[in-house]
C-alpha positions as CSV (number, residue, x, y, z in Angstrom):
1,M,-8.8,18.6,14.2
2,A,-10.5,15.7,12.9
3,S,-10.0,12.0,11.8
4,L,-9.9,11.0,8.1
5,S,-11.4,7.9,6.6
6,L,-11.3,6.5,3.0
7,T,-13.4,3.5,2.1
8,R,-12.8,1.7,-1.3
9,V,-11.9,5.1,-2.9
10,S,-11.0,4.8,-6.6
11,K,-10.3,6.9,-9.5
12,A,-10.3,6.1,-13.1
13,F,-9.4,8.1,-16.2
14,D,-11.4,6.5,-19.0
15,H,-10.7,2.7,-18.3
16,D,-7.4,3.3,-16.6
17,H,-7.4,3.2,-12.8
18,A,-5.0,5.7,-11.2
19,V,-6.2,4.7,-7.7
20,R,-8.1,1.5,-6.9
21,D,-10.1,0.5,-3.7
22,V,-8.0,2.4,-1.3
23,D,-9.0,2.0,2.5
24,L,-7.3,4.1,5.0
25,E,-8.1,5.1,8.6
26,V,-6.3,8.2,9.9
27,A,-6.5,8.9,13.6
28,D,-7.0,12.6,14.9
29,G,-3.7,14.3,15.1
30,E,-1.9,11.5,13.2
31,F,1.0,12.4,10.7
32,I,0.5,9.8,7.8
33,V,2.9,9.7,4.8
34,L,1.8,8.4,1.5
35,V,5.0,7.2,-0.4
36,G,5.7,5.5,-3.7
37,P,7.2,6.0,-7.2
38,S,6.0,8.5,-9.6
39,G,2.5,7.4,-10.9
40,C,1.6,5.2,-8.1
41,G,-1.6,7.3,-7.2
42,K,-0.4,9.2,-4.0
43,S,-1.0,12.7,-5.2
44,T,-4.2,11.8,-7.0
45,T,-5.4,10.3,-3.6
46,L,-4.5,13.5,-1.8
47,R,-6.4,15.7,-4.4
48,M,-9.5,13.6,-3.9
49,I,-9.3,14.1,-0.1
50,A,-8.9,17.8,-0.9
51,G,-12.0,17.7,-3.4
52,L,-9.7,18.9,-6.3
53,E,-10.1,15.7,-7.9
54,A,-13.6,13.9,-8.4
55,M,-13.6,10.3,-7.2
56,S,-14.9,7.5,-9.6
57,A,-16.1,5.5,-6.4
58,G,-15.8,5.3,-2.6
59,T,-16.5,7.5,0.5
60,I,-14.2,10.0,2.2
61,R,-15.1,11.1,5.6
62,I,-13.6,14.0,7.6
63,G,-14.5,13.6,11.2
64,E,-17.9,12.2,11.0
65,R,-19.0,14.1,7.9
66,V,-19.0,12.4,4.5
67,V,-17.3,14.9,2.2
68,N,-18.2,13.3,-1.2
69,G,-19.3,16.2,-3.5
70,V,-18.6,18.9,-0.8
71,H,-16.7,21.9,-2.4
72,P,-12.8,22.1,-1.7
73,A,-13.4,25.4,0.3
74,D,-16.0,23.8,2.6
75,R,-14.0,20.6,3.5
76,D,-11.9,22.4,6.4
77,V,-8.6,21.3,4.9
78,A,-5.6,23.2,4.0
79,M,-3.1,22.1,1.2
80,V,0.5,22.9,0.7
81,F,1.8,22.2,-2.9
82,Q,5.2,21.4,-4.4
83,S,5.1,24.7,-6.0
84,Y,4.8,27.5,-3.3
85,A,2.0,29.2,-5.1
86,L,2.5,32.4,-3.6
87,Y,1.1,35.6,-4.8
88,P,4.2,37.5,-6.3
89,H,2.9,40.9,-6.0
90,M,1.8,40.4,-2.4
91,T,4.0,41.0,0.7
92,V,4.5,38.0,3.1
93,Y,1.9,39.4,5.4
94,D,-0.7,39.8,2.7
95,N,-0.1,36.2,1.4
96,L,-0.7,34.9,4.9
97,A,-3.8,37.0,5.4
98,Y,-5.3,36.6,2.0
99,G,-7.3,33.4,2.7
100,L,-8.7,34.9,6.2
101,R,-9.8,37.9,4.3
102,R,-11.5,35.9,1.6
103,R,-13.6,34.3,4.5
104,N,-14.4,37.8,6.1
105,I,-12.5,37.1,9.2
106,A,-12.4,40.2,11.4
107,K,-9.3,42.3,11.0
108,P,-8.1,42.0,14.7
109,E,-8.3,38.2,14.4
110,I,-6.3,38.1,11.2
111,E,-3.7,40.2,12.7
112,R,-3.5,37.9,15.8
113,R,-3.4,34.7,13.7
114,V,-0.7,36.2,11.2
115,A,1.3,37.4,14.2
116,A,1.1,34.1,16.0
117,T,1.8,32.0,12.7
118,S,4.8,34.2,11.6
119,A,6.4,34.1,14.9
120,M,6.0,30.3,15.0
121,L,7.7,30.0,11.6
122,R,10.3,32.6,12.2
123,L,8.9,34.9,9.4
124,D,8.1,38.1,11.8
125,G,11.1,39.9,10.3
126,L,10.1,39.2,6.8
127,L,6.4,40.3,6.7
128,R,7.0,43.4,4.4
129,R,9.1,41.5,1.8
130,R,7.6,40.0,-1.3
131,P,8.3,36.3,-2.4
132,A,11.0,37.3,-4.9
133,Q,13.0,38.8,-2.1
134,L,12.9,35.4,-0.2
135,S,15.1,32.1,-0.2
136,G,13.6,28.9,-1.1
137,G,13.3,27.8,2.4
138,Q,11.6,31.1,3.4
139,R,9.1,30.8,0.6
140,Q,8.3,27.4,1.7
141,R,7.7,28.5,5.3
142,V,5.3,31.2,3.9
143,A,3.4,28.5,1.9
144,L,3.2,26.4,5.3
145,G,2.1,29.6,7.1
146,R,-0.7,30.3,4.7
147,A,-2.0,26.7,5.6
148,I,-1.4,27.1,9.3
149,V,-3.0,30.4,9.6
150,R,-6.4,29.0,8.5
151,Q,-6.4,26.6,11.6
152,P,-7.9,23.7,9.4
153,A,-9.1,20.2,10.5
154,V,-6.6,18.4,8.2
155,F,-3.4,19.5,6.5
156,L,-2.8,18.0,2.9
157,M,0.9,18.3,1.8
158,D,2.0,17.3,-1.6
159,E,5.8,17.0,-1.9
160,P,6.2,20.4,-0.2
161,L,10.1,19.9,0.2
162,S,11.0,18.6,-3.3
163,N,12.1,22.1,-4.6
164,L,14.7,22.6,-1.8
165,D,18.3,21.6,-1.8
166,A,19.4,18.6,0.4
167,K,20.4,20.7,3.3
168,L,17.2,22.9,3.3
169,R,15.0,19.5,3.1
170,V,16.8,18.1,6.2
171,E,16.1,21.6,8.1
172,M,12.4,21.6,6.9
173,R,11.8,18.1,7.8
174,G,12.6,19.1,11.4
175,E,10.7,22.3,11.1
176,L,7.7,20.3,10.0
177,A,8.1,17.6,12.8
178,R,8.3,20.3,15.3
179,L,5.2,22.0,14.1
180,H,3.2,18.9,14.0
181,A,4.3,18.2,17.7
182,K,3.1,21.8,18.5
183,L,-0.1,22.0,16.6
184,G,-1.2,18.2,16.6
185,V,-3.3,18.7,13.4
186,T,-4.1,15.5,11.3
187,T,-1.6,15.7,8.4
188,I,-1.3,13.6,5.1
189,Y,2.0,14.0,3.5
190,V,2.9,12.9,0.0
191,T,6.5,12.2,-1.1
192,H,8.5,9.9,-3.3
193,D,11.5,10.2,-0.8
194,Q,11.7,7.2,1.5
195,V,13.9,9.2,3.8
196,E,11.2,11.7,4.2
197,A,8.7,9.0,4.9
198,M,10.9,7.1,7.2
199,T,11.7,10.0,9.4
200,M,8.6,12.2,9.3
201,G,5.6,9.8,9.5
202,D,3.7,8.3,12.4
203,R,2.8,5.6,9.9
204,I,3.7,5.0,6.3
205,V,1.2,4.0,3.5
206,V,3.3,2.6,0.6
207,M,1.6,2.8,-2.6
208,N,2.1,1.0,-6.0
209,A,0.2,1.0,-9.2
210,G,-2.9,2.8,-7.6
211,R,-3.2,0.3,-4.6
212,I,-1.9,0.3,-1.1
213,E,0.9,-2.3,-0.8
214,Q,1.4,-1.9,3.1
215,I,0.6,0.4,6.0
216,G,2.5,0.5,9.2
217,R,5.2,2.2,11.4
218,P,8.3,3.0,9.5
219,L,10.6,0.6,11.3
220,D,7.8,-2.2,11.2
221,L,7.9,-2.0,7.4
222,Y,11.5,-1.8,7.1
223,R,11.9,-4.9,9.5
224,R,8.9,-6.9,8.0
225,P,8.0,-5.8,4.4
226,A,4.8,-7.5,3.3
227,S,6.0,-7.7,-0.3
228,L,9.0,-7.7,-2.7
229,F,7.9,-4.0,-3.7
230,V,8.0,-2.7,-0.2
231,A,11.3,-4.4,0.4
232,R,12.8,-2.9,-2.5
233,F,11.5,0.5,-1.9
234,L,12.3,1.0,1.7
235,G,16.0,0.8,2.7
236,L,19.2,2.2,1.5
237,P,21.1,0.8,-0.2
238,E,18.6,-1.4,-1.7
239,I,17.8,-4.9,-0.3
240,N,19.8,-7.9,-2.0
241,L,17.4,-10.2,-3.6
242,I,18.5,-13.8,-4.7
243,P,16.2,-16.2,-6.4
244,G,16.4,-19.8,-5.4
245,R,14.3,-22.5,-3.7
246,L,13.6,-24.0,-0.2
247,S,15.1,-27.4,0.6
248,L,15.0,-29.5,3.7
249,T,18.2,-31.5,2.9
250,D,20.5,-31.1,6.1
251,G,17.9,-29.0,7.6
252,A,15.7,-26.0,6.4
253,C,17.8,-24.4,3.8
254,F,17.5,-21.8,1.0
255,V,19.4,-23.0,-2.1
256,A,20.5,-20.9,-5.1
257,D,23.1,-21.3,-7.7
258,G,26.4,-21.7,-5.6
259,L,24.8,-20.6,-2.4
260,A,23.2,-22.4,0.4
261,V,21.7,-20.5,3.4
262,S,20.1,-21.9,6.6
263,V,16.9,-20.4,7.3
264,P,14.8,-20.4,10.7
265,V,11.7,-21.7,9.2
266,G,11.3,-24.7,11.7
267,A,10.9,-28.3,11.0
268,G,8.2,-30.4,9.2
269,Y,7.9,-28.2,6.3
270,P,8.0,-29.7,2.7
271,P,10.4,-28.0,0.2
272,R,9.3,-25.1,-1.9
273,A,10.1,-25.0,-5.6
274,A,10.7,-21.4,-5.7
275,A,11.6,-18.5,-3.3
276,M,13.3,-15.3,-3.2
277,L,15.8,-14.5,-0.3
278,G,16.1,-10.8,0.7
279,L,19.3,-9.7,2.8
280,R,19.5,-6.1,3.6
281,P,23.2,-4.8,2.9
282,Q,23.3,-3.9,6.8
283,S,23.1,-7.6,7.5
284,L,26.0,-8.7,5.2
285,F,29.6,-7.9,6.2
286,G,32.7,-8.1,4.0
287,L,36.1,-8.7,5.5
288,S,39.3,-8.4,3.6
289,N,41.2,-10.7,5.9
290,L,40.3,-13.9,4.3
291,T,41.2,-15.9,7.4
292,A,39.3,-13.8,9.9
293,S,36.9,-15.3,12.1
294,T,33.5,-14.1,13.1
295,D,30.3,-15.3,14.7
296,K,28.4,-14.6,11.4
297,T,27.8,-17.2,8.7
298,A,30.2,-17.2,5.8
299,L,28.6,-17.1,2.3
300,G,31.8,-17.2,0.4
301,E,34.6,-15.3,-1.2
302,A,33.8,-12.5,-3.5
303,E,35.2,-9.9,-5.7
304,V,34.7,-5.9,-5.1
305,L,33.1,-4.1,-8.1
306,A,32.6,-0.8,-6.6
307,I,33.0,1.0,-3.2
308,E,30.4,3.7,-1.8
309,H,31.2,5.8,1.2
310,H,28.2,7.0,3.2
311,G,29.9,9.1,5.9
312,P,30.3,6.6,8.9
313,E,29.3,3.6,6.7
314,S,30.7,2.0,3.7
315,F,29.4,-0.4,1.3
316,A,30.9,-2.6,-1.5
317,A,29.1,-3.9,-4.5
318,C,30.5,-7.6,-4.8
319,Q,30.2,-10.4,-7.1
320,L,29.7,-13.7,-5.3
321,G,29.6,-16.3,-7.9
322,P,26.4,-15.5,-10.2
323,H,25.1,-13.2,-7.5
324,R,25.7,-9.4,-7.2
325,L,25.4,-8.2,-3.6
326,T,25.9,-5.0,-1.8
327,V,27.6,-5.5,1.8
328,E,28.7,-3.3,4.4
329,V,32.5,-2.9,4.8
330,S,34.8,-0.9,7.2
331,P,35.4,2.6,6.0
332,A,39.1,2.0,7.1
333,S,39.6,-1.2,5.2
334,G,41.1,0.5,2.1
335,L,39.3,-1.8,-0.1
336,G,39.3,-1.3,-3.9
337,V,37.9,-2.6,-7.2
338,G,39.2,-6.0,-7.8
339,D,40.0,-6.9,-4.2
340,R,38.8,-10.2,-2.6
341,I,36.6,-10.2,0.3
342,V,34.7,-13.0,2.4
343,I,30.9,-12.1,2.9
344,Y,29.4,-13.0,6.4
345,A,25.6,-12.9,6.9
346,D,23.6,-12.1,9.9
347,L,20.9,-14.8,9.3
348,S,18.6,-13.4,12.1
349,D,17.6,-10.8,9.7
350,I,16.4,-12.4,6.4
351,H,13.4,-12.2,4.5
352,L,11.7,-14.7,2.2
353,F,9.2,-14.0,-0.6
354,D,7.1,-15.8,-3.2
355,P,8.8,-14.6,-6.5
356,T,5.5,-15.1,-8.5
357,A,2.8,-13.2,-6.2
358,G,5.8,-11.1,-4.7
359,L,4.3,-11.5,-1.1
360,R,6.3,-12.3,2.0
361,L,6.5,-15.9,3.1
362,T,5.7,-16.8,6.7
363,A,6.3,-20.1,8.5
364,S,2.6,-21.2,7.8
365,E,2.9,-20.3,4.0
366,L,6.4,-22.1,3.6
367,G,4.6,-25.4,3.3
368,K,2.8,-24.3,0.3
369,G,4.3,-24.5,-3.1
């Protein structure tokens, strides 16, 4: 096992930067998830760590060793790809043993490692089968086993679950979490799926347009996104964003067209000409009883445009004046399109952003503008 360090790592294709000035420190045994939309640079970053893509600039260290220019086979990393990349003519046993044979590992040691790995992944009853005789989940476990059997310093995983159906993805997420807890190997995992990122990573690295937007623990990023991009990317349903301004009339207040929301920014700040208010759907509640009372702050009466049921939770897309908002509603409310509800807000969970720079506003920044 080993730590991993990236210092100002960049990759340019001609004059177009796919990755720009990435700095990342990964502790020994940590599970880090690189997440972001397609084209954000996460897979290119992973391939540079593996040595499959040459860097344009920067330094990569695995443990104390600088691996710039080191051949992929000599970096002591094992990679699991989106495609299973299994040899179709080989049995499961031979797929697992192939890399060890190439390294001239003694036969008794190969047998020991394959036996231990196949038992760990519940493949011991499938060792004589070929990939075509396996399910998608079994093939993915063989691909994982081929990496595990090498006993590398670092695991690199590039969207390894994206070919599986929803049920298998959930099962394999649990499998990977169990394996990491057992093996404790430093792991870099790439995905575009925020659910995978939130449920699997010790820390998440959110990437956008080749740069790192924010690094932190999953709930820390969800509760305090550093930018509009992170706020939009993490969280289901997507965060509600309302453009407006900050005013000090009748106390600190966010003002938008037809909407005024008190914000806990403290006293003594001058107004700000432009701001963006973020409210998670889970912080907004829609009640069909227009005379109902609650300890939350009423934002106004809205029309229901659509209803989405997420098992124990239901959400309504609503029109509140000129603002379209997604709010939580009771699954038992029986609401339908065209119904009227009152939207209430939990103002202890608000987010304010600079709409131009896209960065989070803090109390010290609210006076600028």
